[in-house]
N, C-alpha and C positions, 0 to 999 in steps of 0.2 A: 386533350390538354393543348396540343399544338394548334388546333383549330380555334381555341379560346384566345390564345396569345396573338394569333393572326387576325382576330376580329371577325372571323367567319361565322361564329356562333356566340351567343351571350354567356352561356354557362356550360360547364362540363356535365353531360348527361349521366356519366358514370360515377359522379362524385359520391353519391349516397348509396351506391350499390354495394352489397356485401359479398365478399368472396365466398363462393360455395364451399361448404364443408366437404372434405373428402370422405369423412365417415358418416354419411347420411343414412346408413342403414345398418342396424344392429345385426351382427352375425350370431345366429342362434346355433347352439351345439348341444349334444347330449353329453351328460357326464358318463364316466365309466360304469357306474352302477346302473344308470338308465339304459345303457347299451346292453348290459347283461340281461336286464329284465326284458328289454325289447326282443332280444334274440331268443330267449327262452319261450316267450309268448309266440314269436314268429314260427317256431317249430310246430306249435299246436295249431297255428292258423295257416299252415302251408305256404309260407313265403320266406322261410329261413334263408334259403340259398340266395334269393333276390336281394334281401336286405343286407346279408353278410357281405356279399360281393360288392355292394355299393359302399358300405362302410370301409371296406379294405382297398378300394380303388379310387373313390371320389368321382365316379362317373356321373355325368348329368343323367337325369331320369330318362330322357329320350335316347341317349347313347346306350344306357343299360338295357332298355327294352328293344333296341335295334340290333342287339347282338345275335349272331348266328353261330352255330357250332363250328363252322368253317373259319371263324375268326379266332379260334383258340387252338394253339399248337401245344398239345399235351407232352410232346417230346422236349420242348424248350420252355414250357410254361409261359409262353408269350400270348398276350391278348391284344388284338388289333381293333381299334375303334374306327369304324368306317362309314357308319350311317346312323340315323336316329329315327325313332318312331314318335310321331307328333300328331296332335289333333289340329286339323285345318278346317275351319268352319264346322266343327263338331264331328268331323270324320277322320278316322285313323289313316295316316299316310306315312310311307317310308321315304325319307328325304336325305339329300346330301347334308353333310355337316356345314355349319355356318361359317367356319373359318379354316384356313390352312393349318393353324395350330391345333385344331380339334382332331385332325387325323394324326393318330399317334399309336405307338405300340408300348404296352405296359408289361412288365415282368411280374407275374403273379407269385406270391409266396407259395412254397411247395404244398403247404397244408390247404390253401385255398384252391389250388389246382387239383389236388386230390379230392377235395369236396365236390368240385364241379364234375370231375370224371365219374365219381360215384353217382351223382345226381343225373348225369347224362343217360345212365342205364334205365332211368325211369321216365325219360322224355322221348316221345315219339313225334318229333318235329325238327325242322331245320333251325327253328328259333330256340334260343336258350331259355327264354321265358315265354312260352306260347300262350295264346289266348285259350281259356277254358271253354269258350263259346263260339269262337270264329276259327274255322279250319284254315291252316296255313297262314295265320297272322299272329303277331306278337300280342302280348297283353296291352290293354288300353291304358294310356297314361292316367286318365281320370280315375279309372277303376283302381289302379295301383295307389294313387293318392288317397282314395277313400279307404283302401285296405290298410295303409300305414296309419291313418287316423284311428281306425278301430283297434289295431294292435297296440298303439300308444296308450289308448284309453284303458284297454284290458291289462296292460303292463304297468299301469299307474305311473306313466311318464308324462312330462309336460307336452302339450300339443306343439308340434313343429311342422314346418313345411317339408316336403320330400327333399328339397334342395339343402336343407340343414344337415342331412346325412353326408353330403359332399363337404360342407363346412366342418363337420365333425372329423372327417378323415384328414382334411388339410391341417386343422388345428393340432390334432394328435401327431401327425407326421412332423410338424415343426417342433413340437415339444420333445419328440424322440430324436431330434437332431438332423432331420432332413434339411438340406440347404434350400434356400428360397428359389434358386434357379431350377433345380431339379424338380421341386414341387410344381413350379409354374408349367413346365413341360408335361409333367405327369397328369395334371388336371386340365391341360389344354387351354391355358390362358393365352391370349394374343400377345402379352408382354409380361416381363418380370415386374414392371412397374404396377400393373394391375394386381398382381399377386401380393406385392408389398402393401399396396393401398388397402386391399380387401382384408388382409390378415395382420395389419400393423398392430392390432391389439395384442396379438400373440407375441410378436417380436419385441414390442415395448415391455411387456410383462417379463419376458425372458431376460431382457437387459437389466431390469430392476431387481431381478431375483438374486 
């Protein structure tokens, strides 16, 4: 605008630009009934602990698969998020987390900690969710994505991305009264503003209720 007034350019190049929408991606979640069906099916398909832990913590897929037993303190029920398992050029790699906020410690509900402690007796690996085919490695993120797709189909649930389990956790946490600042640190967002923007549909609905 200043350049136009000063005569340096003939017109304002931003005049017809539209302000980008904050809500440019729909947040998909599972309903409570879908979650029940999913977890019942997950027990039959040998991924119950993996899916339940994700729904109750909101961990990113890579963070979930990057968990080692040393990250869980069963005396305090604390879980530390310290690394992630990701695919880089098609190969599984263990990497540092992307941001400082991603490094965090979560307090597990006692029933979830108990579930993990029982599950640990059946796992012979340093990884919480070890690969069934590669020794001393966690599960492959791509294989876990395909596993979820199969479980969803068999449970008669709508098809969602793995990341939608994280959205499901966050949405339910807000609905049950968790404040936005605590949620932001729990799920490892870089700012509270990002959390507000991502889950504004929940807070808007709560204000209207």
